[in-house]
C-alpha positions in Angstrom: -48.9 44.0 -138.6 -45.4 45.1 -139.8 -44.1 44.4 -143.3 -40.5 44.2 -144.4 -39.5 44.1 -148.1 -38.9 40.5 -149.2 -35.5 39.5 -150.6 -37.2 39.5 -154.1 -38.3 43.1 -153.6 -34.7 44.1 -152.7 -33.5 43.1 -156.2 -34.5 46.6 -157.1 -32.3 49.4 -158.3 -29.8 51.1 -156.0 -31.1 53.7 -153.6 -29.7 56.9 -152.4 -28.3 56.6 -148.9 -29.7 59.6 -147.0 -27.5 60.8 -144.2 -28.6 64.4 -144.0 -31.0 65.7 -141.3 -33.8 67.7 -142.9 -35.6 70.5 -141.1 -39.3 71.1 -141.4 -39.3 73.7 -144.1 -39.6 73.5 -147.9 -36.0 74.5 -148.9 -34.7 71.7 -146.7 -37.1 68.8 -147.6 -37.0 69.8 -151.2 -33.2 69.4 -151.2 -33.5 65.6 -150.5 -32.2 63.5 -153.4 -34.7 61.2 -155.0 -33.9 57.6 -154.4 -32.6 56.1 -157.6 -34.9 53.2 -157.8 -37.8 55.4 -158.8 -36.2 56.8 -161.9 -35.0 53.3 -163.0 -38.3 51.5 -162.5 -40.3 53.7 -164.9 -43.7 51.9 -164.7 -46.2 51.3 -161.9 -49.8 50.3 -161.4 -52.3 52.6 -159.7 -55.4 51.1 -158.0 -58.5 53.1 -157.2 -60.6 50.9 -154.9 -63.0 51.7 -152.1 -66.6 52.1 -151.0 -67.2 54.0 -154.3 -66.6 50.7 -156.1 -70.0 49.4 -154.9 -72.2 51.8 -156.9 -69.4 52.0 -159.6 -71.4 54.6 -161.4 -69.8 57.6 -163.1 -66.6 57.9 -161.0 -65.0 57.5 -157.6 -66.5 61.0 -156.8 -70.0 59.4 -156.5 -70.6 60.7 -153.0 -69.6 64.2 -153.8 -71.8 64.3 -157.0 -74.7 62.9 -155.0 -74.5 65.5 -152.3 -74.0 68.2 -154.9 -77.3 67.2 -156.5 -75.9 66.1 -159.8 -79.0 64.9 -161.6 -77.5 61.8 -163.3 -76.1 60.6 -160.0 -79.2 61.4 -158.0 -81.6 59.8 -160.5 -79.5 56.7 -160.6 -79.1 56.4 -156.8 -82.8 56.9 -156.1 -83.9 54.5 -158.8 -81.5 51.7 -157.8 -81.0 52.2 -154.1 -83.8 54.5 -152.9 -84.0 58.0 -151.6 -83.4 56.9 -148.0 -80.3 54.9 -148.8 -77.2 56.8 -147.6 -73.7 56.6 -149.0 -72.5 55.0 -145.7 -74.9 52.1 -146.4 -72.6 51.0 -149.2 -69.8 50.1 -146.8 -71.3 46.7 -145.7 -71.7 45.9 -149.4 -68.0 46.4 -150.0 -67.0 42.9 -149.2 -64.1 42.0 -151.5 -65.4 38.4 -151.2 -63.7 37.3 -154.5 -60.5 39.1 -153.9 -57.2 37.2 -154.4 -54.3 39.6 -153.7 -51.8 37.1 -155.0 -53.6 37.0 -158.3 -53.6 40.8 -158.6 -49.9 40.8 -157.8 -49.2 38.2 -160.5 -51.2 40.3 -163.0 -49.3 43.4 -162.2 -46.0 41.6 -162.3 -46.8 40.2 -165.8 -47.5 43.8 -167.0 -43.9 44.7 -166.4 -44.8 47.1 -163.6 -42.1 47.6 -160.9 -44.2 49.2 -158.3 -47.9 49.3 -157.2 -49.8 52.2 -155.5 -53.2 51.5 -153.8 -55.7 54.0 -152.6 -55.3 53.5 -148.8 -57.9 56.2 -148.3 -59.7 58.3 -150.9 -61.7 61.5 -150.3 -64.6 59.5 -148.9 -62.5 58.9 -145.8 -62.9 55.1 -145.7 -59.5 53.5 -144.8 -58.5 50.3 -146.5 -56.8 49.1 -143.3 -58.1 48.8 -139.7 -57.1 52.3 -138.8 -56.8 53.5 -135.2 -58.3 56.9 -136.1 -61.2 55.9 -138.4 -63.6 54.2 -136.2 -66.2 52.0 -138.0 -65.3 53.5 -141.3 -62.5 51.2 -142.2 -62.0 47.8 -143.9 -61.4 46.0 -140.7 -64.6 47.1 -138.9 -67.0 46.9 -141.8 -67.3 45.5 -145.3 -64.4 43.2 -146.0 -63.4 42.8 -142.4 -59.8 42.4 -143.4 -56.6 44.4 -143.8 -56.7 45.2 -147.5 -53.5 47.3 -147.4 -51.6 44.7 -145.5 -52.7 41.8 -147.6 -51.9 43.5 -150.9 -48.6 44.9 -149.6 -47.5 41.3 -148.7 -48.5 39.9 -152.1 -46.9 42.7 -154.1 -43.6 42.3 -152.3 -43.6 38.6 -152.6 -44.0 39.1 -156.4 -40.8 41.2 -156.3 -42.3 44.7 -156.7 -42.3 47.7 -154.5 -45.5 48.8 -152.7 -46.8 52.4 -152.4 -49.9 54.0 -150.9 -52.1 56.8 -152.1 -53.5 58.9 -149.3 -56.1 61.7 -149.4 -55.3 64.5 -146.9 -58.8 65.8 -146.8 -62.2 64.1 -146.5 -65.2 65.6 -148.1 -67.7 65.3 -145.3 -65.6 64.7 -142.1 -67.1 67.1 -139.5 -63.8 67.9 -138.0 -62.3 68.8 -141.3 -65.4 70.9 -142.2 -65.0 72.7 -138.9 -61.4 73.6 -139.7 -62.5 74.7 -143.1 -65.2 76.9 -141.7 -62.6 78.5 -139.4 -60.6 79.4 -142.6 -58.0 76.7 -141.5 -57.0 78.7 -138.5 -57.7 75.6 -136.5 -55.9 72.3 -137.2 -57.9 69.7 -135.4 -58.5 67.4 -138.4 -54.7 67.4 -139.1 -53.6 66.6 -135.6 -56.4 64.1 -134.8 -56.8 62.3 -138.2 -54.7 63.1 -141.3 -51.2 63.0 -139.8 -51.8 60.2 -137.3 -53.1 57.9 -140.1 -50.2 58.9 -142.4 -47.7 58.0 -139.8 -49.7 54.8 -139.1 -49.5 53.6 -142.7 -45.8 54.5 -142.9 -44.7 52.6 -139.8 -47.1 49.7 -140.3 -46.8 49.0 -144.0 -43.5 50.6 -145.0 -44.7 52.1 -148.3 -41.9 53.2 -150.7 -44.3 55.6 -152.5 -46.6 58.0 -150.7 -48.9 59.4 -153.3 -50.5 62.4 -151.6 -53.8 64.0 -152.8 -56.8 66.0 -151.5 -54.5 68.9 -150.6 -55.9 71.7 -152.7 -58.3 73.4 -150.3 -55.7 74.4 -147.7 -52.1 75.5 -147.6 -49.2 73.2 -146.6 -48.9 75.1 -143.3 -52.3 73.8 -142.4 -51.4 70.2 -143.4 -48.0 70.5 -141.6 -46.6 68.9 -144.7 -42.9 70.0 -144.3 -43.0 68.7 -140.7 -44.3 65.3 -141.9 -41.7 65.1 -144.7 -38.9 65.9 -142.4 -39.9 63.1 -140.1 -40.4 60.8 -143.1 -36.9 61.5 -144.4 -35.1 61.6 -141.1 -36.7 59.1 -138.8 -39.2 56.9 -140.5 -38.5 53.2 -141.3 -38.5 54.0 -145.0 -36.3 57.1 -144.9 -33.7 55.9 -147.4 -36.1 54.5 -150.1 -39.4 56.4 -149.9 -40.5 58.8 -152.7 -43.4 61.2 -152.5 -45.2 63.4 -155.1 -46.0 67.1 -155.0 -49.6 67.3 -153.6 -49.0 68.7 -150.2 -51.0 71.9 -150.1 -52.1 74.8 -152.2 -49.4 75.9 -154.6 -47.2 72.9 -154.1 -47.8 71.3 -157.5 -44.7 71.3 -159.7 -42.9 73.1 -156.9 -42.5 71.2 -153.7 -42.3 67.6 -152.5 -40.4 64.8 -154.3 -41.2 64.0 -157.9 -43.8 66.0 -159.8 -47.2 64.3 -160.4 -48.7 67.6 -161.5 -52.2 67.4 -162.8 -53.9 64.1 -163.5 -52.8 62.6 -166.8 -49.8 65.0 -167.0 -48.4 64.8 -170.5 -44.7 64.7 -171.6 -43.0 67.9 -172.7 -39.6 69.5 -172.6 -40.6 71.7 -169.7 -40.6 68.6 -167.5 -37.0 67.5 -168.3 -35.4 69.3 -165.4 -37.2 67.5 -162.6 -38.4 63.9 -162.1 -42.1 63.6 -162.9 -44.9 61.1 -163.4 -47.8 60.7 -165.7 -50.7 59.1 -163.7 -53.3 58.0 -166.2 -56.2 55.5 -166.5 -57.0 52.5 -168.7 -60.6 53.8 -168.6 -59.8 57.3 -169.9 -62.9 58.8 -168.1 -62.6 57.6 -164.5 -60.2 56.3 -161.9 -62.6 54.1 -160.0 -64.7 51.4 -161.9 -67.6 52.8 -163.9 -70.0 50.1 -164.9 -71.5 52.4 -167.5 -68.2 52.8 -169.5 -68.5 51.6 -173.1 -65.6 50.0 -174.8 -64.7 53.3 -176.5 -63.7 54.7 -173.1 -60.9 52.2 -172.6 -57.5 52.9 -174.1 -56.1 50.3 -176.4 -52.8 48.5 -175.5 -51.3 50.4 -178.3 -52.4 53.7 -176.8 -51.0 52.8 -173.4 -47.7 51.7 -174.8 -47.4 54.9 -176.9 -48.0 56.9 -173.7 -45.5 54.8 -171.8 -42.8 55.4 -174.4 -43.3 59.1 -174.8 -43.4 59.6 -171.0 -40.2 57.7 -170.5 -38.5 59.5 -173.4 -39.1 62.8 -171.6 -37.8 61.5 -168.3 -41.1 60.5 -166.6 -42.6 57.5 -165.0 -46.0 56.1 -166.0 -48.5 55.1 -163.3 -51.3 53.2 -165.0 -54.6 53.0 -163.1 -57.1 50.2 -162.9 -60.5 50.2 -161.1 -61.4 46.9 -159.5 -64.9 45.7 -158.7 -66.3 45.8 -155.1 -66.0 42.1 -154.8 -62.3 42.2 -155.7 -62.0 41.4 -159.3 -60.1 43.0 -162.2 -62.2 43.1 -165.3 -60.9 41.0 -168.2 -60.3 44.2 -170.2 -57.9 45.5 -167.5 -56.1 42.1 -167.4 -55.9 42.0 -171.2 -54.5 45.6 -171.5 -51.9 44.8 -168.8 -50.9 41.6 -170.4 -50.3 43.4 -173.7 -48.1 46.0 -172.1 -46.1 43.2 -170.4 -45.5 41.5 -173.7 -44.1 44.7 -175.2 -41.8 45.2 -172.2 -40.6 41.6 -172.4 -39.1 42.4 -175.7 -38.3 46.1 -175.4 -37.9 46.7 -171.7 -34.2 47.4 -172.1 -35.1 50.7 -173.8 -37.4 51.6 -170.9 -36.0 50.5 -167.5 -32.9 52.2 -166.2 -32.8 54.7 -169.1 -32.6 58.5 -169.2 -33.8 61.2 -171.5 -31.6 61.7 -174.5 -30.5 65.0 -176.0 -33.6 64.9 -178.3 -36.7 63.1 -177.2 -39.0 63.0 -180.2 -37.4 60.9 -183.0 -40.4 61.0 -185.4 -39.7 61.4 -189.1 -42.7 62.0 -191.4 -45.4 59.6 -190.4 -43.0 57.4 -188.4 -43.8 58.0 -184.7 -40.7 57.3 -182.6 -38.8 58.4 -179.5 -35.3 58.2 -178.2 -34.1 57.1 -174.8 -30.5 56.6 -173.6 -28.8 54.0 -171.4 -27.3 55.4 -168.2 -24.4 53.0 -168.1 -22.9 53.0 -171.6 -24.7 55.9 -173.3 -26.2 53.7 -176.0 -29.2 55.3 -177.7 -32.5 53.5 -178.2 -34.8 54.3 -181.0 -38.4 53.3 -180.0 -40.6 53.1 -183.1 -44.4 52.8 -182.7 -45.8 50.3 -185.2 -44.0 48.6 -188.0 -43.2 49.5 -191.6 -44.2 47.3 -194.4 -42.2 44.1 -194.7 -38.9 44.9 -196.4 -39.1 48.6 -195.9 -36.2 50.5 -194.2 -36.5 52.9 -191.3 -35.0 56.3 -191.4 -33.5 57.3 -188.1 -32.5 60.9 -187.4 -29.0 60.0 -186.2 -26.0 61.0 -188.2 -23.2 58.5 -189.0 -24.8 55.3 -187.6 -23.6 52.4 -189.7 -25.0 49.6 -187.5 -27.6 48.9 -184.9 -29.2 46.1 -183.0 -32.8 45.1 -183.2 -34.2 44.1 -179.8 -36.0 40.7 -179.9 -37.1 38.4 -177.2 -34.1 37.5 -175.0 -31.6 38.6 -177.7 -30.7 41.1 -180.4 -30.3 40.9 -184.2 -27.6 42.9 -185.9 -28.8 45.5 -188.5 -26.6 47.1 -191.1 -27.4 50.8 -191.5 -26.4 53.3 -194.1 -25.6 56.9 -193.1 -26.4 59.7 -195.4 -26.3 63.2 -194.2 -28.5 63.7 -191.2 -30.3 60.3 -191.4 -29.2 56.7 -191.0 -31.3 54.2 -193.0 -31.8 50.8 -191.3 -33.5 48.0 -193.2 -35.2 45.6 -190.8 -34.6 41.8 -191.2 -37.4 40.3 -193.2 -37.6 37.3 -190.9 -38.8 39.3 -187.9 -42.0 40.6 -189.5 -44.9 38.8 -187.8 -42.4 36.8 -185.7 -43.3 36.0 -182.0 -39.7 37.2 -181.2 -40.9 40.8 -181.5 -44.0 42.7 -180.4 -46.5 43.9 -183.0 -46.9 47.3 -181.2 -43.5 48.5 -182.1 -39.8 47.8 -182.2 -36.5 49.2 -180.8 -33.2 49.7 -182.5 -30.2 50.1 -180.2 -27.3 52.3 -181.3 -24.0 51.8 -179.4 -21.3 54.4 -178.9 -23.3 57.6 -178.4 -24.2 58.4 -182.0 -24.8 62.0 -183.0 -28.4 63.1 -182.9 -29.6 65.5 -185.6 -31.1 68.6 -184.0 
């Protein structure tokens, strides 16, 4: 099954044409320019889905916790499934019988996301496609008996988004991997027989434009042959001109090698990240990536929290990859749908200040109790002031820009002129009374656009 991006998907931002030939070493593959679409698109959806979605207890690390003897997991497992029930016995229960990939794609599209990343294989080793190198431990042979990667890739591209795939290099309990590990990684049988064949398989079969690598930390990149894979990916693969990768390719690679920097989970914005493209991968349920049926409402971030994270991340030059954990039968819980809808509503109004922007000279625009950030347009150098929340009706906003006598308030499908008064290092901008509570704006926050590259106050 071979997928090509649909015409709708190719509406996306320009890409960098890559003509260079890269050699299999870090200086060479690290020199490859990042395709431009990734920096422009800003916002993606992460999906952690797999056999771990069946117990959906605690986290997607259920199997690891179980084998490690974690009391909470062991007690739950024995009580609900029995002592003789093995983790592998969950696979036939992972049926995805209610799954509608087109519905997922529509939900993600409505959130304002521009790309989607699915766990093609997590640390449990179960592949979400009928892999040629994962016999009877894949979604084609057992459980759903369908190509989950292929079906979602098709639906996502038809909805006009880009498709990416997460892939874990290691597998917790794969005997071949454990044998290499026992040999202190002086043998490479797991890499040559499993990890690299399946990576090349998903690239050539599904054409992912994001490869989100993980499970690298136990061994060096020399064991994983990561530079060799990336040289092939950039030189000869069918996605060589558009694909982006993260930085999890072996011990010591984080924030150093690969493409953009995903760093640690839930990487937070800061000035130290401004020099290299980075990503904040975070979860709607702040305690787990996979679905946890035990999570109380307090574990879930509010839409306001998510939007605040999105704005601050983009202000410091990053992308936000927001994770949801579906059910084993293929549903997104209503709380995930609601959160994504609210983010989408915000971006419908204020997306101009997010998509296709770059970090401004100063990122944090907060004054007093007013939480705000700056971004800057790439084309005309206009500056956006993204304010979280709203002042009281009739109140003016103090923006730390000198000499700004006018601005535009972003509203749904339009803008409204705002007269500002500059005084010293601050420009005071009263918001039009008619917009307060209006459906033309979003209750989470507003954006003022300043044209002509105004002077920021340092």
